[in-house]
N, C-alpha and C positions, 0 to 999 in steps of 0.2 A: 504494500499499500504506499503510495507516494502522494505528496502534496506539500505545499509551502508551509512554513512554520506558522502555527496558529490556525490552520485550516480545519482542525477538528478530527484529525486521524486517530489520536489516542482515545478520544471520547467514543468514536465510532467502533474502534477495536474492542474496547471494554464493554460497550453496550452489547456487542455480539457475544462476548465471552461470558458476561455475568448478567443473568436475567434480572431486570429491575435496577441495574446500576444507573445512576443519574449523573448528568453532567457535573453537578456540584461535587459528587463523590470523586469523579475523575480529577477535577480541578484541585481539590483538597489533597488528594494522594500525590499528584504531580508536584505541587508546591513542596510537600514534605520530601519527596525523593530528590528534587533539585537542590533543596536547602541542605540536605544530608549528603549531597554529592554522590548518591547512589543510583541515579538515573543514567543508564548507558547511552541514552539518546535514541536508541532504536528499541523496538519491542518485538518479541516473537511469541505467538500464542498458538497452541494446538486446540482446535475446535472440533465439534461434532454436530452433525445435523441429521435428522431423520431422512431428509430428501437427498442430501449430498454425501453423507457419510463423514469420514474423518478428513480434515483438511487443516492446513496451517497458514498463518498470515504473518509476514514480516512487515512491520511498520518502520519505515526509514525516514529519518528526519529531513526536513526541507530547508535547513539553514544553509548559509553560504559555503560552509565547509563540506557538508554531505552531499549537496546536489550534484557535484561532479562525479560522485561515486555511484549515483543511481544506476547507470548502465551495468555496473558490476553485478548487481542483484539479478537482473534479468538475463544477463549473458552467461553467468556461471552457475546459476541455480536452476533446477528444473521447475518451471512455473507453468501454470495453466491460465493465468489471467493477472491483470494489473488493475487495482483501484487507484484512480487519481482523485484525491479529495480536493475539491475546489470550494472553499467556503471560508468561514471564519467568523470572528466576533462582529457583532453589529456595533458600529461606532457611533 
């Protein structure tokens, strides 16, 4: 899953992963992880769906440092699709 910084990738990922997880929960957890310097910047989750079965999602940061590395994820990993999240906070 790709998208610019602040587009909502992490919120989307954890809404898929945890039933009932709200944006406020994700925001609070990310503030904690970043303050504790425990957030690797990217997230990987294994998920399961009754219609799709088992699948995994890499969420890759959209900051200036990581954007040039985006092609590495779809060139060197076996993938079946790419989510590009285009959104963000209302200002």
